N, C-alpha and C positions, 0 to 999 in steps of 0.2 A: 302837532306840526312835525313834518318832516326832517331829520336832522340831515344839515348840508353834508355832503361826503365830501372827503379831500381831494385835491387834484391828484390826478395818475402823473403829473409833472413831477414832481419832486419827490419821491415816496420811496423806500426799498424796503422789502421783510427780509428778515434773516434770520434762518432757523437752521438751528443743529440741537442733536441730544448731547451733544457735548460740551461742556460750559465753557473750558478755555475753547474750543474750535469757535464754540459761539461768540464768544468776548473778541476774540481776535478778527473775526470775519466783520463782525458789526465796526470795527475799530478802522477796517481798514478804508469800506464804504464812505464810514462817517467823513473820511478825509479828502471825498472830493465835494462834499457841499450840500449833498441832499440830505434830506429826513429818512432816518432810520429806524423802522420799528422792530425791533428784538420779540422774536417769539421763544416762549418756553417750552410749549409743548406743541405738540401735531395738532390740537382743536385751534388751541391760542394759535396756530399760524393760518390757519382755515378760515377761523373768523374774521382777522387781519384782512384777508387776502379780500374778502366780500366788505368790509369794512371801509376799506381805505385805496381802495383798488391803486397797487402800486404800480409802477413803471418796470422795477424789476422783482424777483425774487430768488433769493441766494440762496440755497442747499448746501449743507455740509457736508463731507466724505462720510459721516456718520448715519448720516439720515436713510430709515430702513426704504430699500425700494419699491415696496408696496405703497409707503408713506410718500414717496415721491413722486409715481404713479398718479396718486390721488390728489395731491397739493396740484400740480402741472394738469390735469385735467379740470379741475374747479377753477381755474386761474379768469379774472378778468381778462378779455383777449388783447386788450391793451395791456400786459404785462407780459415782459419777454422772460421768460426760464434759465438762470443762469444756475448749473448746478456746478459745483465746487468741489475737483479730486484733488486732495492734498496727498502729495507724493511722499513717502516715507524720505528723510535725510540722507539715508544712504541707499536709496535708488537714484541710479543717475540714467539720463537719453543723449544720446546722441546729436538728433535734432533740438530737443527741449521744447515744440511749440507751445506758445502760450494757449490755444486753444487746439485742446484734442480733438473734439468730433463735435459735429451739429447733428439731433435728432429732434423726434417730434417730442423730448421728454427735455430739450432743453440742450444750451451750450456747455458742455462742460471744460474747462481749465484749469490752468496750476493755481493756485495760491498766491504767488509773487505777482501773478498777473490779473489777480482780479479786479483792481483796480481801474487799469488800462483798457479790460473788456466791457465793465459795469458802464465806465464812461462813454464810450462807444454805444452803448446800449441807449441810457439815456439819450445822446443826441440825438436818436430816430423823432423823426415828426409822430407825436401821440396820436392817439384815434378817440374817439368816445369808446370808452367803457362798454362790454357787450356783455352782461352779468351770462353766466353759465349758472346750472344746477352747482351749490354749493358740494365741496371736496369730503367725501367719507372715506374712510380706510381702503384701499383695494377699487376706487375711481368711482364714480356714478354711471351709469349704464347709458345715462341717455346723451353719454358724450364719446362714448369708446369708438378705437376704430373701427369704420363700418364692416360688414361683410359683404362686398360688392359682387354681383353678377345676376344675371339671368337667365342662368344654364339651368338644362334638366339637373346636373350634377348637383348645382348648391341650390334648386330648388327641394332636392331631394336631403338635401344635409336640413337645410333649415324647417322643415318638414318632421325631420326627429328629430329635433328639438324640441319641441313641439308636442310629440309624442309622449318624451320623457318627464314631461312635469310633474308628474307625481313623486318621480324617482327618486330617494334621497341619496343616492351614488348615482352618479353618471362619468364614465370615460370616457375623451373625444382623441383619437388617436390621427397618427395621419404624417407624414414625411416632415420631416423640418425644414422649416418654412411657409410650410402651405395654411398658413390659418389658424391655427387650432385655439389660441388666445381668444381670436373675436369668437370663435364659435364656441368656445368653451363660456366667455360674457352673455352669447346668447342663449346657451341654455340657462343662466342666472335666472336671464331677464326675462326668460319662456316658463318659470318655475313655481313653483310654490310659495318659495322663499323671494317671489322677486322685492319684496316693498323692505326688505333689512339689507345690513351692510352687506358689499362683495368685497373679502378681504381675500388680496393675492397674494401667495408666498411662493416665491423661487426654492425648490425644493433643494438645489444647488449649495442653497447657504446655512445647508440645516446641519450644519456639523458642528460638533463640541457640545459643551454642557450651554453656550449661547444659542444653538441650533434649535436644540430640545426645549429649551424656555420659551424659544418663539413661536415654536409651535402649541406648546401644553401649557404653556407659563412655570412660573416658580422665582424660587430666589436664586442669582450665580453669584457666584464667590470666586476671585481670583486672586491670586497672590499679590500683594501690594495694594490691590484696589478694594473699597469701599463694597457692601453685598449689595448687588442691584434687583428690586423687584421687577419683574420682566410681565407684562400681560402678554399671555398666549392668544393666537394667530381663531384659534377653537373660542375661544370664552367672545373677542371681539367682532366673533362671525355667530355668534348667538343669534337667531331670530334670522340670520342670513345666509349666506352662501360663502363659504371658503372654495378658495381655486387653487391646486396644488398645481404647479408649472411644473414638467416634467418628471413626475412621481416615481422614475426608475431611480431617481439620483437621488432619494430620499435614504437614508444612512440604515440599514434590515433595523438595528433595536427600534429607531421610530418608525417603522415599519409597523413592525409586531406591538409597540406600543398603540399605535393607530387602530391599528384591527382589534385589538381588545378593547378601546373605548367604545369604537362604531360597532362591537359585539353586545356591547351591557343595553342596557333598558333606557334607549336613548329618554333624554329632556323631552320636556313638550316645544320647546324651543332652543333644542339642538340644532346646528350650522347643516344643511347641505352642503355635501360634499362634491367638486366637480373638479376632476382631474384630466392633467394632460400630458401624453406620454409619443415618444418618435419612434419608438422600441418595442421589440415585442416580447411583452409583460410574459405572455405563457413560457415563450422560451427560456428565458429570464429563472422563471418558477425551474425549470427541468434545471439550470445549471445551478440551482441555490442562490440566487441573487437577487432576486424578488420571492417578500415572503405571499404563498399561498391564498392564507386566509383574507388579507388584504385584497388579491386580487378577487376573491372570491364576492367579498362586498357589491362588489360593483354588479354582477350576476351579468345578464345580456343588457345591460343600459349603454352601449354604446355607440358614440356616433362618430361615422368614418370622415373623416376631411379628403375628399380628393386632391391629389396633386395636379399643379396646375396644367401639365399636358392632358390630365383626362377633362378638361372644360376651356380648351384655346379659344372658344367665342368670348371668352368673357375678356380676353386681356387686352381690347380698345377702352372699352369702362375702365377698368384696371388704369391703365395706360392713360387715362386723361384724369384721373383720381390724382397719382402720384405725381402727373407731371404739373396740374395746380397747388398741390400740398410742395412741391420741390421749391415752385417759382414763389409762392408765397412767404414762406422762410427766409427766402435770397431775398427779397425786396423787388423780385421782376418780373416781367408781363409773361403771362406763363405762354412759351411757343405751341404752334398747331402741329401735331403729328402728320404728315403726309401720308397717303395709300401706301405708298413705297416701305414707309416705317411700321408703320401695322402689321402690313405683309411677313416683313422681316421679324418684328417680335413674334407672330403665330408660329411662324415656322422653326424657332429658336426652341432648343428641349427644356431649358429651365429645369435643371437638376434641381439649385436653389427655388423652385418655387416661385410663391408669390415675394416673398423678401425679395429674390434678386432681381425680379423687376423693378420693384420698388428703389432696389440701389440702384442698377442700370439706370434709369431715367433721371434720377438723383444728380448722376455722375452726367450724365450729357446734357443737364438742364445748367448744370454748373458751369460745364464747360461750351457750349455750345452758345452761340451768338447770331441773331437774324429771330425774323418770326418764325419762323417753322423746323421744324427735324425732318430731315430727310434720313432715310435707308443706309446713307453712307457717312453719315456723321452717328448714327447710333453708337456705344460704346458698351457693347455687347461683348463678355468674357468668353471664352471656348473654352467650351463642356469638358471638363476633368475625366468622365465617365461616359459610358454612352447607356440609355435607359435600360437595357435587358442587362447590364452590368451589375444594377443596383438591385440590392435585395431586399424584396418587401419587408415594410413595418407594417403590415395590415393586422391588424387583431380581431378576427372574424368569432364567431358564436362558438365553430367547432375549438378554436386556441382553446378559447374561456370553457369547455366542455371538459379539453382533457385537462386543465390547469384546476378546476374544479374536482375532477376525477383523482390528479396525485394529491392534491386537500384532502379530500374521504380518505383516501388510503392511507395518508398518514395518521 
């Protein structure tokens, strides 16, 4: 007999890697009269999501970004993600909002207003849970943000991700906001390690002893705190793929160590490496700010993501998708974009690429009224630069050849 699942109406799951924060959050939400399940680990949190179908998931400030994304991507659709950011006591804000931001990853709130926000989320009508694939660190490929578009440029990108299915290291390049992360995850989905875990790491967070441990694993000791053993992302991604977001932000010391690891005889289940960058790595090599041997590991296995201005024919499909997503998050009926509005979107330069388009659509849906969006109500930012003023971030085969030559000369 299949065990009966708990109702999603009165369940809350709380997870934090900090025991003190975990206890404080659990006590706070327990005060609103709901049944609280406390997760002591990532695996415990993922199991609880699929076992009890909670209405709300509360994640502490110290939960790693990749664990946050993985848990949110694997939640039943009845669950409302609430991420709590606890600001230090000595930090003050003039406005002090209780809701800091709303995104696909959830609602970020200040700790002192957590109970109010959770109570509000619990008051929303419950829906029948729709189970997504179980969460894994780094997220489940099947539930990722889609790569939208039918233009020749996007078809070429998809074809390139398939061509590189056997490459052990792949570099995804493109301007900021162009959609490098969905493409990187598509590279992982089309690769020879696509049945394993996909572990994502933001390289900008790999600083200090904790940063090195997060990537390679090890024991971290800090004054006044007990030693902590950390499982490195490389180990967690064994048999799968390690996604290094904005690899240019990785400290040089870690770049050197990673290059040594990739240059050694790899284990049979060694993780496949997929990295993204919006910067010209070959130029950074020339300036001594990127490790040439690490860049050489990628060889010519590069996927170039085009800026939005190079495939404006995809804007209507992208705009329709972001409109539906924003309306669903806000509990509103999705408005229709008129032909005039679509024309205005097509001619906008979009220096911030797809990300800027998504934000513009979200602002319009939040502030707009009525069943349709016309050109005069679109909230488009004035471009701060012209296309001609922007320096290219494209990293082509000639750049890589120069970089590799520098590496050989050294």
